[in-house]
VOPAGU-2260 file (C-alpha; in pm, 1 decimal, decimal comma):
REM VOPAGU-2260
SITE   aa  ch    i         X         Y         Z
SITE  MET   A    0   -4019,8   -3040,4   -1311,4
SITE  LEU   A    1   -3919,1   -2779,7   -1561,9
SITE  ARG   A    2   -4113,7   -2519,4   -1362,0
SITE  LEU   A    3   -3934,8   -2619,2   -1036,7
SITE  LEU   A    4   -3604,3   -2590,8   -1210,1
SITE  LYS   A    5   -3686,8   -2236,3   -1323,1
SITE  VAL   A    6   -3781,5   -2150,7    -964,6
SITE  LEU   A    7   -3449,9   -2284,3    -826,5
SITE  LEU   A    8   -3262,8   -2088,3   -1092,1
SITE  VAL   A    9   -3441,2   -1768,1   -1001,7
SITE  LEU   A   10   -3371,0   -1817,6    -627,5
SITE  LEU   A   11   -3005,6   -1898,1    -702,2
SITE  ALA   A   12   -2977,3   -1575,5    -901,3
SITE  LEU   A   13   -3150,4   -1379,9    -620,6
SITE  VAL   A   14   -2902,4   -1526,2    -369,3
SITE  VAL   A   15   -2604,7   -1444,6    -583,0
SITE  VAL   A   16   -2731,1   -1076,8    -627,9
SITE  ALA   A   17   -2865,6   -1032,8    -281,5
SITE  LEU   A   18   -2589,0   -1196,8     -76,3
SITE  PRO   A   19   -2318,4    -927,2    -135,9
SITE  LEU   A   20   -2576,9    -670,9     -70,5
SITE  VAL   A   21   -2669,7    -830,4     257,7
SITE  LEU   A   22   -2303,8    -860,6     356,3
SITE  LEU   A   23   -2241,2    -490,5     270,9
SITE  ALA   A   24   -2534,9    -377,4     475,7
SITE  ALA   A   25   -2433,5    -605,5     774,7
SITE  GLY   A   26   -2078,7    -469,4     757,2
SITE  LEU   A   27   -2168,2     -98,6     769,1
SITE  GLN   A   28   -2132,9      45,1    1121,9
SITE  PRO   A   29   -2121,2     411,5    1261,8
SITE  GLU   A   30   -1773,8     355,0    1415,1
SITE  PRO   A   31   -1457,0     230,1    1258,1
SITE  LEU   A   32   -1310,5    -108,0    1377,9
SITE  VAL   A   33    -968,2      40,7    1290,7
SITE  PRO   A   34    -862,9     414,7    1302,2
SITE  VAL   A   35    -874,0     566,7     956,3
SITE  GLY   A   36    -641,0     834,1     828,0
SITE  GLY   A   37    -367,5     813,6    1085,7
SITE  LYS   A   38     -33,1     951,2     995,3
SITE  PRO   A   39     285,1     737,3    1019,0
SITE  THR   A   40     520,9     847,0    1295,9
SITE  PRO   A   41     888,7     912,3    1240,9
SITE  ALA   A   42     974,2     603,7    1444,7
SITE  GLU   A   43     750,5     389,4    1210,0
SITE  VAL   A   44     920,0     522,2     904,8
SITE  ALA   A   45    1264,0     460,7    1045,2
SITE  ARG   A   46    1175,0      97,8    1133,0
SITE  ALA   A   47    1030,4      41,6     780,3
SITE  LYS   A   48    1364,9     168,6     626,3
SITE  THR   A   49    1558,1     -66,8     844,2
SITE  LEU   A   50    1322,2    -357,4     754,0
SITE  LEU   A   51    1360,3    -287,9     389,0
SITE  LYS   A   52    1739,9    -301,5     419,9
SITE  GLN   A   53    1713,5    -657,4     574,0
SITE  PHE   A   54    1503,5    -779,1     274,1
SITE  ASP   A   55    1738,1    -611,5      17,7
SITE  PRO   A   56    1865,5    -906,2    -204,6
SITE  ARG   A   57    2164,1    -712,3    -315,5
SITE  ALA   A   58    2315,9    -736,6      18,9
SITE  LYS   A   59    2416,3   -1107,4      -5,6
SITE  ASP   A   60    2459,4   -1382,5    -248,5
SITE  GLY   A   61    2122,4   -1439,8    -422,5
SITE  ALA   A   62    2140,0   -1817,5    -374,8
SITE  GLU   A   63    2172,4   -1792,4      -1,1
SITE  LEU   A   64    1888,2   -1875,7     229,5
SITE  ARG   A   65    1797,4   -1570,3     452,1
SITE  SER   A   66    1563,3   -1525,2     746,3
SITE  VAL   A   67    1406,5   -1199,6     840,7
SITE  GLU   A   68    1199,1   -1138,9    1152,0
SITE  VAL   A   69     910,2    -881,6    1111,8
SITE  PRO   A   70     778,5    -733,7    1433,8
SITE  GLU   A   71     399,6    -723,9    1470,1
SITE  GLN   A   72     402,8    -351,5    1493,9
SITE  ASP   A   73     607,9    -316,5    1164,4
SITE  LEU   A   74     373,3    -566,6     993,9
SITE  ALA   A   75      70,8    -370,7    1118,7
SITE  PHE   A   76     222,8     -42,0     999,8
SITE  ALA   A   77     285,4    -182,6     646,9
SITE  LEU   A   78     -57,4    -328,6     614,0
SITE  ASP   A   79    -228,0     -13,0     747,6
SITE  TYR   A   80     -21,3     208,4     503,6
SITE  ALA   A   81     -92,7      -9,1     199,3
SITE  VAL   A   82    -465,8     -16,8     272,3
SITE  GLY   A   83    -463,7     365,9     323,7
SITE  GLN   A   84    -297,7     425,8      -9,3
SITE  LEU   A   85    -550,1     201,0    -198,1
SITE  VAL   A   86    -876,9     325,5     -27,0
SITE  PRO   A   87    -976,1     538,5     246,7
SITE  GLY   A   88    -937,9     305,1     527,3
SITE  GLY   A   89    -710,7     140,9     777,7
SITE  ALA   A   90    -584,6    -204,4     884,5
SITE  ALA   A   91    -449,7    -376,4    1203,5
SITE  VAL   A   92    -294,5    -723,3    1264,6
SITE  ASP   A   93    -267,2    -928,1    1575,9
SITE  LEU   A   94     -30,6   -1223,1    1551,7
SITE  GLN   A   95     -73,5   -1541,2    1737,9
SITE  PRO   A   96     114,0   -1871,5    1732,7
SITE  GLY   A   97      18,1   -2029,5    1390,9
SITE  GLY   A   98    -212,6   -1758,7    1270,3
SITE  ALA   A   99    -327,1   -1392,0    1288,5
SITE  THR   A  100    -628,5   -1168,9    1312,7
SITE  VAL   A  101    -660,2    -905,5    1052,0
SITE  SER   A  102    -898,8    -621,8    1101,2
SITE  LEU   A  103    -999,0    -388,5     815,5
SITE  THR   A  104   -1205,0     -77,4     799,5
SITE  LEU   A  105   -1311,9      94,4     474,0
SITE  GLN   A  106   -1465,6     440,8     479,2
SITE  VAL   A  107   -1766,9     478,7     252,3
SITE  PRO   A  108   -1978,9     777,5     150,1
SITE  ASP   A  109   -2245,8     914,8     385,6
SITE  ASN   A  110   -2541,5     683,6     413,5
SITE  PRO   A  111   -2812,1     591,0     671,4
SITE  LEU   A  112   -2652,8     249,8     744,8
SITE  GLY   A  113   -2307,9     370,2     858,7
SITE  ARG   A  114   -1982,3     537,1     735,8
SITE  TYR   A  115   -1755,0     235,3     785,0
SITE  LEU   A  116   -1739,0    -115,2     649,9
SITE  ASN   A  117   -1563,6    -325,7     905,6
SITE  LEU   A  118   -1420,1    -670,2     837,6
SITE  ARG   A  119   -1230,1    -914,7    1072,3
SITE  LEU   A  120   -1052,4   -1219,1     934,1
SITE  GLU   A  121    -902,0   -1498,9    1141,0
SITE  LEU   A  122    -612,3   -1660,9     953,0
SITE  ILE   A  123    -448,6   -1987,8    1029,0
SITE  GLN   A  124    -123,1   -2133,8     909,6
SITE  VAL   A  125    -165,4   -2434,9     682,4
SITE  ALA   A  126      67,6   -2632,5     453,5
SITE  GLY   A  127     191,7   -2390,9     196,5
SITE  GLY   A  128      53,6   -2057,0     341,9
SITE  LEU   A  129    -235,0   -1910,4     528,0
SITE  ASP   A  130    -612,1   -1986,4     507,3
SITE  VAL   A  131    -918,2   -1794,9     625,3
SITE  ALA   A  132   -1073,4   -1968,4     925,2
SITE  THR   A  133   -1346,2   -1726,7     999,6
SITE  LEU   A  134   -1472,2   -1400,1     841,6
SITE  ARG   A  135   -1688,0   -1149,2    1025,3
SITE  VAL   A  136   -1854,4    -862,6     833,8
SITE  GLY   A  137   -1961,8    -602,7    1090,8
SITE  ASN   A  138   -2160,4    -807,2    1343,5
SITE  LEU   A  139   -2230,3   -1089,7    1102,7
SITE  GLU   A  140   -2019,9   -1405,9    1086,4
SITE  VAL   A  141   -1995,7   -1535,0     736,6
SITE  PRO   A  142   -2060,2   -1910,4     699,3
SITE  GLY   A  143   -1738,0   -2108,1     700,4
SITE  VAL   A  144   -1767,9   -2232,7     351,0
SITE  LEU   A  145   -1788,5   -1871,7     220,3
SITE  ALA   A  146   -1492,0   -1760,2     442,5
SITE  ARG   A  147   -1282,3   -2046,7     295,9
SITE  ALA   A  148   -1391,7   -1949,3     -52,7
SITE  VAL   A  149   -1239,0   -1595,5      10,2
SITE  GLY   A  150    -904,0   -1752,1     105,2
SITE  TRP   A  151    -921,8   -1961,0    -202,9
SITE  LEU   A  152    -994,2   -1671,8    -427,3
SITE  ALA   A  153    -707,1   -1468,9    -280,9
SITE  ARG   A  154    -457,6   -1745,8    -339,9
SITE  GLU   A  155    -577,1   -1799,9    -697,1
SITE  ALA   A  156    -537,5   -1417,7    -759,0
SITE  LEU   A  157    -173,7   -1431,9    -635,4
SITE  GLN   A  158     -93,0   -1733,5    -843,5
SITE  ARG   A  159    -217,4   -1575,8   -1151,8
SITE  ASP   A  160      20,6   -1279,3   -1103,0
SITE  GLU   A  161     375,7   -1347,6   -1239,0
SITE  ALA   A  162     559,3   -1124,9    -993,4
SITE  ALA   A  163     360,5   -1248,8    -696,6
SITE  ARG   A  164     409,8   -1606,7    -801,9
SITE  ALA   A  165     788,3   -1554,7    -844,5
SITE  LEU   A  166     803,1   -1382,4    -488,2
SITE  LEU   A  167     608,8   -1670,6    -327,9
SITE  ALA   A  168     842,0   -1929,4    -503,8
SITE  GLY   A  169    1131,6   -1773,4    -324,8
SITE  VAL   A  170     975,0   -1822,1      23,3
SITE  ASN   A  171    1093,0   -2143,3     183,9
SITE  GLY   A  172     885,7   -2120,3     488,8
SITE  PHE   A  173     744,8   -1888,1     755,8
SITE  ARG   A  174     654,6   -1894,4    1122,0
SITE  VAL   A  175     393,2   -1691,3    1314,5
SITE  SER   A  176     446,3   -1631,3    1681,8
SITE  ASP   A  177     286,0   -1397,0    1936,4
SITE  ASP   A  178     471,2   -1081,3    1834,5
SITE  ARG   A  179     653,8   -1144,5    1500,1
SITE  LEU   A  180     645,2   -1306,4    1160,8
SITE  VAL   A  181     961,6   -1499,9    1064,3
SITE  VAL   A  182    1015,9   -1545,6     681,0
SITE  VAL   A  183    1279,0   -1764,0     538,3
SITE  TYR   A  184    1337,9   -1700,6     166,4
SITE  GLN   A  185    1584,6   -1737,6    -118,5
SITE  TRP   A  186    1605,6   -1486,3    -402,5
SITE  GLN   A  187    1605,0   -1645,3    -751,0
SITE  PRO   A  188    1871,0   -1505,7    -985,6
SITE  ASP   A  189    1621,2   -1329,2   -1221,2
SITE  LEU   A  190    1355,2   -1247,8    -953,5
SITE  LEU   A  191    1463,8    -880,0    -900,0
SITE  VAL   A  192    1456,1    -811,2   -1280,3
SITE  ARG   A  193    1108,2    -962,4   -1304,3
SITE  VAL   A  194     974,1    -781,0   -1003,7
SITE  LYS   A  195    1118,3    -450,8   -1128,4
SITE  SER   A  196     960,5    -505,6   -1469,8
SITE  LYS   A  197     626,1    -591,8   -1318,3
SITE  GLY   A  198     650,2    -301,4   -1073,5
SITE  ARG   A  199     684,9     -56,5   -1369,4
SITE  THR   A  200     356,0    -193,7   -1518,5
SITE  LEU   A  201     177,8    -175,6   -1177,9
SITE  LEU   A  202     286,5     171,2   -1084,7
SITE  LEU   A  203     274,7     343,1   -1431,8
SITE  ASP   A  204      43,4     262,3   -1702,2
SITE  ALA   A  205     106,1     365,0   -2067,9
SITE  ALA   A  206     -65,8     716,8   -2026,7
SITE  GLU   A  207     127,5     784,6   -1707,4
SITE  ARG   A  208     458,5     682,7   -1866,5
SITE  GLU   A  209     396,9     913,6   -2164,5
SITE  ARG   A  210     315,4    1203,0   -1935,0
SITE  LEU   A  211     638,3    1147,4   -1723,0
SITE  LEU   A  212     850,2    1129,8   -2041,4
SITE  ALA   A  213     680,6    1454,7   -2181,6
SITE  TYR   A  214     742,3    1655,8   -1862,7
SITE  SER   A  215    1093,0    1532,7   -1813,2
SITE  ALA   A  216    1169,5    1631,9   -2167,7
SITE  ARG   A  217    1031,6    1982,0   -2096,7
SITE  ILE   A  218    1243,1    2004,1   -1775,2
SITE  ALA   A  219    1554,8    1891,6   -1950,6
SITE  ALA   A  220    1508,5    2141,7   -2220,4
SITE  LEU   A  221    1451,0    2433,2   -1976,0
SITE  THR   A  222    1733,5    2344,3   -1743,5
SITE  GLY   A  223    1965,4    2262,3   -2023,0
SITE  LYS   A  224    1978,5    2645,5   -2090,6
SITE  THR   A  225    2128,6    2705,7   -1754,5
SITE  ARG   A  226    2499,9    2643,7   -1712,8
SITE  LEU   A  227    2603,1    2350,3   -1496,9
SITE  GLY   A  228    2607,5    2444,6   -1131,6
SITE  GLY   A  229    2394,0    2752,0   -1203,3
SITE  ARG   A  230    2095,2    2850,3    -997,2
SITE  MET   A  231    1739,1    2880,6   -1117,1
SITE  PRO   A  232    1439,6    3006,3    -923,7
SITE  LEU   A  233    1184,6    2742,5    -866,9
SITE  THR   A  234     923,2    2973,0   -1006,4
SITE  ASP   A  235    1083,2    2951,2   -1345,0
SITE  LEU   A  236    1060,1    2573,2   -1347,1
SITE  LEU   A  237     705,0    2552,1   -1199,2
SITE  GLY   A  238     583,8    2816,2   -1462,6
SITE  ALA   A  239     730,4    2621,7   -1753,9
SITE  VAL   A  240     611,9    2282,4   -1635,3
SITE  PHE   A  241     260,6    2387,5   -1543,5
SITE  ASP   A  242     230,6    2580,2   -1872,3
SITE  GLU   A  243     308,8    2244,0   -2039,6
SITE  ALA   A  244      42,3    2080,3   -1815,7
SITE  ARG   A  245    -227,0    2353,2   -1917,7
SITE  GLN   A  246    -141,5    2288,2   -2278,7
SITE  ARG   A  247    -164,1    1921,5   -2245,5
SITE  THR   A  248    -504,7    1919,6   -2077,1
SITE  THR   A  249    -769,0    1861,4   -2336,0
SITE  ALA   A  250   -1052,3    1784,2   -2095,3
SITE  PRO   A  251   -1148,0    1899,9   -1742,6
SITE  GLY   A  252   -1090,7    1562,4   -1585,9
SITE  ASP   A  253    -737,6    1542,1   -1729,8
SITE  ALA   A  254    -590,2    1835,4   -1521,6
SITE  ALA   A  255    -534,6    1638,7   -1210,0
SITE  ALA   A  256    -351,1    1354,8   -1386,1
SITE  GLU   A  257    -132,0    1607,9   -1574,8
SITE  ASN   A  258     -49,3    1790,0   -1262,2
SITE  ARG   A  259      44,3    1476,1   -1082,4
SITE  ALA   A  260     279,8    1366,8   -1348,2
SITE  ALA   A  261     427,3    1726,4   -1352,0
SITE  LEU   A  262     498,7    1717,7    -979,2
SITE  VAL   A  263     642,2    1370,0    -991,8
SITE  ALA   A  264     869,8    1459,1   -1278,9
SITE  MET   A  265    1012,3    1764,7   -1100,0
SITE  MET   A  266    1065,3    1546,2    -792,7
SITE  LEU   A  267    1257,1    1293,6    -999,4
SITE  TYR   A  268    1464,9    1576,5   -1160,2
SITE  VAL   A  269    1590,5    1721,8    -833,3
SITE  GLN   A  270    1693,7    1375,1    -727,4
SITE  GLY   A  271    1888,5    1310,4   -1047,6
SITE  VAL   A  272    1670,0    1024,9   -1164,9
SITE  ASP   A  273    1694,7     925,2   -1530,1
SITE  VAL   A  274    1321,0     914,0   -1617,7
SITE  PRO   A  275    1353,1     728,6   -1947,6
SITE  ARG   A  276    1548,9     460,8   -1785,8
SITE  LEU   A  277    1296,2     450,4   -1489,4
SITE  VAL   A  278    1011,0     370,6   -1729,8
SITE  GLY   A  279    1198,2     106,4   -1913,6
SITE  GLU   A  280    1338,9     309,5   -2219,9
SITE  ALA   A  281    1689,5     385,4   -2322,2
SITE  ALA   A  282    1884,6     592,3   -2064,4
SITE  ASP   A  283    1918,2     965,3   -2150,8
SITE  PRO   A  284    2247,8    1122,6   -2059,2
SITE  ARG   A  285    2089,2    1459,2   -1994,4
SITE  TYR   A  286    1941,9    1327,0   -1675,5
SITE  ARG   A  287    2275,8    1202,7   -1529,8
SITE  GLY   A  288    2422,9    1418,2   -1263,3
SITE  LYS   A  289    2315,2    1744,8   -1422,6
SITE  ALA   A  290    2045,7    1880,4   -1195,6
SITE  ARG   A  291    2070,5    2257,0   -1166,2
SITE  GLY   A  292    2043,1    2428,9    -834,0
SITE  LEU   A  293    1683,6    2541,1    -789,1
SITE  THR   A  294    1610,7    2801,6    -520,9
SITE  LEU   A  295    1294,6    2885,0    -321,2
SITE  ARG   A  296    1310,8    3198,0     -95,3
SITE  GLY   A  297    1681,3    3218,9    -215,3
SITE  ARG   A  298    1766,6    2872,7     -61,9
SITE  GLY   A  299    1839,3    2551,0    -241,6
SITE  ASP   A  300    1741,5    2332,1      48,0
SITE  LEU   A  301    1391,7    2468,6      66,0
SITE  ALA   A  302    1336,5    2402,7    -311,7
SITE  GLN   A  303    1446,5    2040,2    -253,7
SITE  HIS   A  304    1220,6    2001,8      49,6
SITE  PHE   A  305     930,0    2151,0    -147,3
SITE  LEU   A  306     958,1    1950,1    -464,0
SITE  ILE   A  307    1035,1    1620,0    -303,1
SITE  SER   A  308     743,2    1643,3     -58,7
SITE  ALA   A  309     514,3    1753,9    -344,9
SITE  GLY   A  310     623,3    1468,7    -562,9
SITE  ILE   A  311     577,0    1204,4    -286,0
SITE  ALA   A  312     244,7    1344,2    -199,1
SITE  ALA   A  313     129,7    1353,6    -564,6
SITE  ALA   A  314     255,2     993,0    -629,1
SITE  GLY   A  315     183,6     822,4    -299,8
SITE  GLY   A  316     -32,7    1035,6     -69,1
SITE  SER   A  317      36,4    1310,3     172,4
SITE  ARG   A  318      66,3    1072,5     470,2
SITE  LEU   A  319     392,9     949,7     345,6
SITE  ALA   A  320     528,0    1295,2     248,8
SITE  ASP   A  321     449,0    1436,5     592,4
SITE  ALA   A  322     603,7    1137,8     770,0
SITE  VAL   A  323     927,9    1147,2     555,6
SITE  GLY   A  324     954,6    1527,1     604,7
SITE  LEU   A  325     921,3    1511,5     977,8
SITE  PHE   A  326    1159,7    1216,1     997,7
SITE  LYS   A  327    1419,7    1400,9     805,5
SITE  GLU   A  328    1393,8    1712,1    1026,3
SITE  LEU   A  329    1409,6    1496,7    1346,3
SITE  ASP   A  330    1712,3    1309,7    1196,0
SITE  ASP   A  331    1884,4    1639,1    1137,1
SITE  SER   A  332    1841,1    1740,7    1490,7
SITE  HIS   A  333    2072,0    1448,6    1593,6
SITE  ALA   A  334    2336,5    1551,9    1337,3
SITE  GLY   A  335    2361,7    1763,4    1036,7
SITE  SER   A  336    2188,8    2095,8     987,4
SITE  GLY   A  337    1953,3    2059,1    1296,2
SITE  PHE   A  338    1578,2    2070,2    1318,5
SITE  SER   A  339    1425,5    2340,7    1105,1
SITE  PHE   A  340    1061,3    2458,1    1120,8
SITE  THR   A  341    1156,0    2648,9     792,0
SITE  ASP   A  342    1225,3    2307,4     622,1
SITE  LEU   A  343     901,1    2172,7     775,0
SITE  ALA   A  344     710,1    2466,6     626,6
SITE  ALA   A  345     853,8    2378,1     278,8
SITE  ASN   A  346     760,1    2021,9     322,2
SITE  ARG   A  347     411,3    2113,9     414,2
SITE  ALA   A  348     377,7    2374,6     135,9
SITE  GLY   A  349     488,9    2099,6    -106,5
SITE  VAL   A  350     226,1    1858,8      24,6
SITE  ARG   A  351     -51,0    2114,1      20,2
SITE  LEU   A  352      29,1    2219,5    -342,2
SITE  ALA   A  353       7,6    1846,9    -442,6
SITE  GLU   A  354    -324,3    1809,5    -273,3
SITE  THR   A  355    -463,9    2114,3    -435,0
SITE  ALA   A  356    -321,0    2051,2    -776,3
SITE  THR   A  357    -454,0    1685,6    -803,6
SITE  GLY   A  358    -797,3    1788,4    -650,7
SITE  PRO   A  359   -1107,4    1958,8    -785,6
SITE  ALA   A  360    -909,4    2293,6    -830,8
SITE  ALA   A  361    -651,1    2126,7   -1065,1
SITE  ALA   A  362    -728,4    2343,6   -1366,6
SITE  ARG   A  363    -718,1    2666,6   -1154,2
SITE  VAL   A  364    -377,7    2563,2   -1016,5
SITE  GLN   A  365    -251,6    2527,6   -1386,0
SITE  ARG   A  366    -377,2    2875,6   -1467,8
SITE  LEU   A  367    -214,9    3028,3   -1166,4
SITE  LEU   A  368     127,8    2863,4   -1189,7
SITE  ALA   A  369     159,3    2886,2   -1572,0
SITE  ASP   A  370     126,7    3262,6   -1557,9
SITE  ARG   A  371     481,9    3361,0   -1421,7
SITE  PRO   A  372     404,0    3276,4   -1060,3
SITE  GLN   A  373     541,5    3460,0    -766,3
SITE  GLU   A  374     681,2    3255,5    -472,9
SITE  SER   A  375     414,7    3413,7    -244,8
SITE  LEU   A  376     151,4    3232,6    -448,2
SITE  PHE   A  377     255,4    2880,8    -315,4
SITE  MET   A  378     505,3    2928,8     -39,2
SITE  PRO   A  379     454,6    3121,6     287,2
SITE  ALA   A  380     697,6    3359,8     453,8
SITE  VAL   A  381     940,7    3165,4     667,7
SITE  LYS   A  382    1216,8    3405,0     785,3
SITE  ASP   A  383    1090,5    3426,1    1136,8
SITE  LEU   A  384    1065,3    3047,3    1188,8
SITE  PRO   A  385    1317,1    2883,5    1415,3
SITE  GLU   A  386    1573,6    2643,0    1255,5
SITE  ARG   A  387    1914,3    2477,5    1302,6
SITE  MET   A  388    1812,7    2351,4    1647,3
SITE  THR   A  389    1973,4    2051,6    1808,2
SITE  GLU   A  390    1764,4    1779,5    1966,1
SITE  GLU   A  391    1827,8    1927,5    2309,7
SITE  GLU   A  392    1734,8    2278,9    2199,9
SITE  LEU   A  393    1422,2    2158,1    2025,6
SITE  ALA   A  394    1316,6    1979,7    2343,0
SITE  HIS   A  395    1398,2    2280,2    2563,5
SITE  ARG   A  396    1220,2    2536,7    2348,9
SITE  PHE   A  397     933,8    2344,8    2209,5
SITE  GLY   A  398     907,8    2024,4    2411,4
SITE  GLY   A  399     933,7    1787,2    2110,6
SITE  VAL   A  400     667,3    1661,3    1866,6
SITE  GLY   A  401     325,9    1668,6    2016,8
SITE  ASP   A  402     397,5    1922,9    2283,1
SITE  PRO   A  403     150,8    2225,7    2273,1
SITE  ARG   A  404     446,0    2465,1    2214,0
SITE  TYR   A  405     556,3    2260,0    1908,7
SITE  ARG   A  406     192,9    2233,8    1787,4
SITE  GLN   A  407     152,5    2603,6    1819,5
SITE  VAL   A  408     436,8    2667,1    1557,3
SITE  VAL   A  409     293,8    2391,4    1328,3
SITE  ASP   A  410     -51,3    2526,5    1340,5
SITE  ASP   A  411      83,0    2875,6    1256,9
SITE  ILE   A  412     264,3    2730,7     954,9
SITE  GLU   A  413     -68,4    2560,8     841,1
SITE  ARG   A  414    -256,8    2890,2     874,8
SITE  ARG   A  415       9,7    3061,4     657,3
SITE  ILE   A  416      -8,7    2802,4     397,4
SITE  ALA   A  417    -398,9    2791,8     401,5
SITE  ALA   A  418    -397,7    3167,1     332,9
SITE  LEU   A  419    -193,4    3136,5      15,7
SITE  GLN   A  420    -378,5    3239,1    -289,6
SITE  ILE   A  421    -338,0    2916,6    -464,0
SITE  HIS   A  422    -541,9    2725,6    -185,8
SITE  ARG   A  423    -814,4    2972,2    -135,1
SITE  GLY   A  424   -1150,1    2814,3    -212,4
SITE  SER   A  425    -978,5    2470,9    -299,1
SITE  ARG   A  426   -1159,6    2286,7     -32,3
């Protein structure tokens, strides 16, 4: 009897160890179930902004019940973008009355079995939320008891998180139809404070907060020497901040993290954000409305485009930075300064700097930028690029986004950026 018990325990241990490996092998396939690495379109970014405004609890009385409809395409965009920020992968969702089909693809390193781990979940609406009806890993359908266990584990994980639990407590109900998710919710009086506090912890750990504070202090000390309203070449700021990054880097693996914090701190500076207050410390009056006018190629708008795109790319990935930059330019073509390939070049140059500065060449970037950099090191020539075009002129001359004439200019911008010294040999 004792021997039989030992055999059963060994078999159970083998199943526990082997089952995840079997599922992983079964899920690996040569082709993705969902496209990976796609960039958000300007229309998707615009819809996301509109949707966030609908959810904003500050717009109405916090005690009021509110109903928000989320179209399937916007829900799919949000899910795909969230997955893409966490791991190399993509996601799609197909809503049906009373449920949804969620498809996930995760890209894995090269191997003989396949580059993509494909998952498909069938979700059904039950009392109090959603449950997993079926789970398919690649071509293998997981037994129902294991699929339901996945749903249980997900719900337990959410309930253990204070902010997620508070958000779920505010949801009074939801309905899934063929093309949209309708959510009825009520914001609790202290919910926004709790979520903000949790968000700081999720987005910034202790080391990241310390880095942001250090770089923000360096920026404040440097710009404080310039009179209010004065202009400062972006090269002066980059040189000082990346010199700080070089000094703070004590191990080769730290360079990328230091550079990321440096770029985010500069982005927050040009946007007038009080960084100490952002990370939960006492507000610093030096950050309030005192951003000096930085210039790039003699222009303040290019410095703004460059740093904001670099900061977004460093903090959240280049997909978002590219989409926001393009959206801004298309929006300007309707009103304002008009569409500008020059601004687009500054956006892309900022994104590429963030990619290089937070990649394998991070330490090299520090050395180049800390040593009195010239603009030609990180920003291409742009005087010959068309700008200040109305929507009609853009369509007439370049056919709009995606047209070969438009792509020709964008490809030329990419070639100019790739030829810059800071990016040579970085990939």
